[in-house]
C-alpha positions in Angstrom: 90.4 16.0 96.3 87.4 18.1 95.3 85.9 18.3 91.8 86.8 22.0 91.7 90.5 21.1 92.2 90.3 18.4 89.5 88.8 20.9 87.1 91.6 23.5 87.9 94.2 20.8 87.3 92.6 19.8 84.0 92.3 23.5 83.0 96.0 24.1 83.7 97.1 21.0 81.8 95.0 21.9 78.8 96.3 25.4 78.8 100.0 24.4 78.9 99.5 21.6 76.3 97.6 23.9 73.9 100.2 26.6 74.1 103.1 24.1 73.6 101.3 22.5 70.7 100.8 26.0 69.2 104.6 26.6 69.4 105.4 23.2 67.8 102.9 23.6 65.0 103.7 27.2 64.3 107.5 27.4 64.8 108.9 23.8 64.5 107.5 22.6 61.2 110.9 21.6 60.0 111.1 18.8 62.6 111.5 15.3 61.1 108.4 14.1 62.9 106.2 16.6 61.0 107.7 16.2 57.6 105.7 13.0 56.7 102.4 14.7 57.7 103.2 17.9 55.8 104.0 15.9 52.6 100.8 13.8 52.8 98.5 16.8 53.2 97.7 19.5 50.6 98.1 22.9 52.2 99.5 21.4 55.3 101.8 24.4 56.1 98.9 26.8 56.0 96.8 24.4 58.1 99.5 24.2 60.7 99.7 27.9 61.0 96.0 28.2 61.4 95.9 25.4 63.9 98.8 27.0 65.8 96.9 30.2 66.1 93.7 28.5 67.2 95.6 26.4 69.8 97.3 29.4 71.2 94.0 31.3 71.5 92.4 28.3 73.1 95.2 27.8 75.6 95.3 31.5 76.4 91.5 31.7 76.8 91.7 28.9 79.4 93.9 31.0 81.7 93.0 34.5 80.8 90.1 34.7 83.3 92.7 34.2 86.1 94.4 37.5 85.1 91.6 39.7 84.0 87.9 40.0 84.9 85.9 38.2 82.3 82.4 36.8 82.3 82.0 33.5 84.1 81.1 31.7 81.0 84.3 32.6 79.2 86.3 29.6 80.5 83.3 27.3 79.8 83.2 28.5 76.2 87.0 28.2 75.8 86.9 24.6 77.1 84.1 23.7 74.6 86.0 25.4 71.8 89.2 23.5 72.7 87.2 20.2 72.7 85.8 21.0 69.2 89.3 22.0 68.0 90.8 18.8 69.1 88.1 16.8 67.5 88.7 18.7 64.2 92.4 18.0 64.5 91.6 14.3 64.1 90.9 14.8 60.4 94.5 15.7 59.3 96.0 13.2 61.7 93.8 10.4 60.3 94.7 11.4 56.7 98.4 11.4 57.6 98.0 8.1 59.5 99.6 9.7 62.5 98.3 7.2 65.1 100.0 8.6 68.3 98.6 12.1 67.6 95.1 10.7 67.0 95.1 9.4 70.5 96.5 12.6 71.9 93.8 14.6 70.2 91.1 12.2 71.5 92.4 12.5 75.1 92.7 16.3 75.0 89.2 16.6 73.5 87.8 14.4 76.2 89.6 16.4 78.9 88.3 19.7 77.4 84.8 18.3 77.1 84.9 17.1 80.7 86.1 20.5 81.8 83.3 22.2 79.9 80.8 19.8 81.4 82.3 20.3 84.9 82.1 24.1 84.7 78.5 23.9 83.4 77.0 21.2 85.5 79.2 20.0 88.3 80.5 23.3 89.6 78.3 25.9 87.9 80.0 29.3 87.3 78.4 32.3 88.9 
């Protein structure tokens, strides 16, 4: 399997995961699993809406170049932004002591960082 194929797979996984997380954070805040975190954080509902919007934009930005003609660096910038967003998401998860989601955020951040690195150094975009 070539590195280009691996990067495409990672890009697709990240896009799907970011969009599904946007839906869960934006529209499913009444779930039992989110109630503990919402109660432990001040302004959590607003934070969840902002996070949902950013996650949706990040996921869409990862796949948007497939559908429309955008500069080559757009996907690279989107991957880097997703990596930073996932690192920032660690703060509320640590405060809420939401251990499973801490690891998910770390893994997604690492995948996005690898994608950005891969698009920058391993398979440079033209």
